[in-house]
N, C-alpha and C positions, 0 to 999 in steps of 0.2 A: 721484356724476352717473350718470344711467341715459342709454344712447343708444336711441332708439327708431325701427323704420323705419315712415315715415307716408305714405300716399300724399297726394301734394298735388293741391289741387281744379282746381292750373291747370295741373297735366301732364297737355297732349293725346294724349301717344304713349304715357301708360300706364307710366314708368317711376315706379320709388320713390325717394324721396331721403330721407337719414337726417337728421333732427333732434337735437339735445342739449337734454337735460331736467334741469334740477337737481331733487333733492328737496329740501323743506325740512320736518324734523321740527317737529311741534308737538305742545303738550300733554307731560303727565309722564311719559307712558309711553315714548316715545323715549329721553328724557333718563336714564330708569332704567335702560334696557336699555344706553345706553352707560355709566353708571357702574357698572351689573354686570360688563359686559364687559372693563372697565377694573380692576375692582378683583379678576377672575378670572383673566386676566392677570398682575398684580401677585404674585396668591396663587401661583399657578404658578411664577412667576420667585422668589419665596420659598422656595415648598417645596424647589426644585432646590438651591437655597443651601443649606439643611438638610440636605437627604441629603448634600450632598459633605462636611459634617463629619464623617459617619458612614465615608468612604470608607476612610481609614487603619487605622481600627480593622477594618474588614470584611476588608481585605486583611490586615492582623496574624493575624487568627482563622484563615483562609482557609490561608496562605502557612507561616506560624511554627506555630498550635497544631494546624494539622490539621482543623479543623473545615469543617464544612458552614455559611455563615453566607449573611444575605441583609438589606441595608439598606432601609429603608423611612421615608415619611414621618412624622411623629409629632408630637403635642403634648404637655407635659409641666406638670403640675400642681406648679410652684415654690413650696415652702414660705418662701422667703426673700422672694420678689417679691410672692407671695399673689396671683400671676398665670398664667393658661394660656400658656405660652411654647412657641413653634414651635421644631421640634427634629427629631431623627430616631431610628430605633430600629434595632439589629443583634439581630436573632434568630440564634441558632447551636447547634448540636448538636455535643457530642464526645464521646471517649470516652478515658479512661485507665486505667492501671493503679492500683490501689488498695488498701490493706491495711485503713484504717479508713474509714466513710461519711464523706462530706465533705473528704477530703484533695484531691479533684479540685479544690476550690475554692483550696485555700492553692497548689497549684500554677499552677492559672489567675493568681489573683493577683501570684502572684512573679512569673511571666513577664510581665506587664504591668510591674509595676515594673521587672524589668531593661530593657524595652523603652521607658523614660522615662517611665511614667507614674507621677505624684504624687498625695498626696493634698490633695484640696481644703481652703481655710483651712475651711470649716463641713462637715466633712464630714455629721454627722447620719444616722451609717449605723444598719444594722439587725443588730446583732452577733448575736443571737439569730438571725437567718435568713442570716447571713454575706452580706449583702448589703454592697456599698461603694460609696463615690464616689470615683471617680479625676478627673484632670487631665490633657490633654496638649495641648500647641499650640492652646492658646484654647477648648478644648472640656472641658467637666464630664460626664461619663458615670456616672449610677448601673447600677451593674451587680448583676445579682440571679441567682443559681443556681438551677437547680430541676429536676426530673427528670418526663420524659414530657409529655402535652399538657396545658397548662395554659392556655395562652393562647385556644386555637380560633380562631385567625386563618389564612386562607389560606398565609402567610408560613411561619409556624411548622408545617405540615402539609407545604409542600413540604420544606422544611429536614430535617425528621423523615424524610422520605421519602428523601431525596437523601442521607442520612448513613448509610455502612455501618460499624457497631460493628467494631472491631476485634479479632480472638481473643486472648480473655483480657482483657480490658478491659470496665469499666464504664461505660453510657452516661451524659453529663447535659448539660444544656442552660443557655443564659444568654441573660437579658435587658439589652442597656443600652440606656438610654434617656439620649440627649445633647442638651445645648443649650450655646448660648455660655455660656464663661464669664462669671462673675460674680464681683466682688468680694467683700470678705469682708462679713457681716452687722455693722451698728455695735454 
């Protein structure tokens, strides 16, 4: 409803009176706009729910692992469903003492397992790349270790800039892409 000030032709003293007018949309454009706005609102609500899925992991990486981490919305190409699923990602930078390259991955994974994460029913990991799929509280995350700038995202730049490598340690990064936990493939 729109309120419009209008001068009444019968008003001899020149005062204004307010009338109320209802706007009635007609044609396909207003209906498309309503549909678009409804979808956008629902989409942002879903993104917020999906980002919440990564909060526990983000907190663990910061508080327990001493990493710099940031969560953001994401979509994940899921091989099980052959669909693009809504989810979230945690981009993290950390450092660890190591004697052998890749040793930080083992420390990272054993820390997650000690915190209650478990292997997913159909992990389909990438063992040659040290990537692993783990589950906690209804969330499946695919963890990928890497070094340096690989993603080229603003989040990765912020995380890498904010993290200060501890003396005597080697720097590493992890990307975790998380979605709602799914049952095992048939």
